[in-house]
C-alpha positions as CSV (number, residue, x, y, z in Angstrom):
1,E,8.0,16.4,-15.1
2,D,8.7,15.2,-18.9
3,A,6.2,12.6,-19.2
4,R,7.4,11.3,-22.6
5,G,8.3,8.1,-21.0
6,S,11.8,6.3,-20.6
7,G,13.1,9.0,-23.2
8,A,12.9,11.6,-20.1
9,M,15.2,9.1,-18.2
10,I,18.3,10.7,-20.2
11,A,17.4,14.3,-18.5
12,H,20.0,16.1,-20.7
13,L,17.9,15.0,-24.1
14,G,14.9,17.7,-23.2
15,P,13.8,20.3,-25.4
16,G,15.7,21.1,-28.3
17,L,15.5,17.9,-30.0
18,S,14.5,18.0,-34.1
19,A,10.8,16.2,-34.6
20,T,12.6,13.5,-36.1
21,V,14.8,12.5,-33.0
22,Q,12.4,13.0,-31.1
23,A,9.7,10.5,-33.4
24,A,12.8,8.0,-33.1
25,I,13.3,8.2,-29.1
26,D,9.8,7.7,-29.3
27,Y,10.1,5.2,-31.3
28,V,12.4,3.5,-29.0
29,D,11.0,4.3,-25.8
30,G,7.4,2.4,-27.3
31,H,9.4,-0.9,-29.0
32,Y,12.8,-1.5,-27.1
33,M,11.4,-4.7,-26.0
34,K,11.6,-5.9,-29.3
35,D,14.7,-6.9,-31.6
36,L,15.1,-3.3,-33.1
37,S,17.3,-1.9,-35.1
38,L,18.5,1.6,-36.2
39,S,17.1,0.9,-40.0
40,E,13.4,0.0,-38.3
41,V,13.8,3.2,-36.2
42,A,14.4,5.2,-39.7
43,E,12.1,3.8,-41.9
44,A,9.3,4.2,-39.4
45,V,10.4,7.7,-38.9
46,C,10.9,7.7,-43.0
47,K,13.9,8.5,-42.9
48,N,17.4,7.6,-44.6
49,Y,19.7,5.5,-42.3
50,N,22.5,8.1,-42.3
51,Y,20.9,10.4,-41.7
52,L,18.9,9.2,-38.6
53,S,21.8,8.1,-37.6
54,K,24.3,11.2,-38.0
55,L,21.5,13.4,-37.1
56,F,20.3,11.2,-33.2
57,R,24.1,11.2,-32.2
58,E,25.0,15.1,-33.1
59,E,21.3,16.0,-31.5
60,T,21.6,13.4,-28.3
61,G,25.7,13.5,-27.7
62,M,25.2,9.1,-28.0
63,T,25.0,6.4,-30.8
64,F,21.4,4.9,-31.4
65,V,22.8,1.7,-29.9
66,D,24.4,3.5,-27.0
67,Y,20.6,5.1,-26.3
68,L,18.7,1.6,-27.0
69,L,21.2,0.4,-24.2
70,R,20.4,2.8,-21.9
71,V,16.6,2.7,-22.5
72,R,16.6,-1.3,-22.1
73,M,18.8,-1.1,-19.0
74,E,16.8,1.5,-17.4
75,H,13.9,-0.5,-17.3
76,S,15.4,-4.0,-16.7
77,R,16.5,-2.0,-13.5
78,H,12.9,-1.8,-12.6
79,L,11.8,-5.3,-13.8
80,L,14.8,-6.6,-11.5
81,L,13.4,-5.6,-8.5
82,D,10.1,-7.9,-8.8
83,V,11.5,-11.3,-7.6
84,S,9.1,-13.3,-9.3
85,L,11.1,-12.6,-12.6
86,N,14.2,-14.5,-12.8
87,V,17.3,-12.8,-15.1
88,E,16.5,-14.9,-18.3
89,Q,12.9,-13.2,-18.3
90,V,13.8,-10.2,-17.2
91,A,16.5,-10.0,-20.4
92,R,13.4,-11.2,-22.7
93,A,11.1,-8.7,-21.5
94,V,13.7,-6.1,-22.3
95,G,14.8,-6.9,-26.1
96,F,17.4,-9.4,-25.2
97,S,17.1,-12.8,-26.4
98,D,20.4,-14.4,-24.4
99,A,20.5,-14.0,-21.0
100,G,24.1,-13.8,-20.7
101,Y,24.9,-11.3,-23.3
102,Y,22.0,-9.0,-20.7
103,T,24.0,-9.9,-18.2
104,R,27.2,-9.0,-19.2
105,Q,25.8,-5.7,-21.1
106,F,24.0,-4.7,-17.5
107,K,27.7,-5.0,-15.7
108,K,29.6,-3.0,-18.7
109,V,26.5,-0.4,-17.7
110,M,26.0,-0.9,-14.2
111,G,29.0,-1.8,-12.6
112,V,27.2,-5.0,-11.2
113,T,25.3,-8.0,-12.4
114,P,21.3,-8.2,-12.3
115,N,21.4,-10.6,-9.5
116,Q,23.9,-8.3,-7.7
117,Y,21.4,-5.6,-8.5
118,R,19.0,-6.9,-7.4
119,L,20.3,-8.0,-4.1
120,S,21.4,-4.7,-3.3
121,Q,17.9,-3.3,-3.8
122,M,16.3,-5.6,-1.3
């Protein structure tokens, strides 16, 4: 098993990533709950924004924004199982300041709203 954390969620990323893309993934995995941008990640891994954007897409098959959204959705799925947290708290915990936007993104990715997901897991 891959012990990197949420980066392991996307199985096809696996070995073969450049050190730069792996560092970017690790940074996202550790900071997804913040208001995170590709600019911040590029600075953290000491690379140019455009270079990192292109490299990330070439190596992972997805954009940085798509990867960040997937990481946030995966973490929110787990948080939704904790019924003591409301949807707004879950949204904030995974980096969304707007619970309505979070709900729309969750439905786009998961096909159901956060509350529908929560009920289906009970």
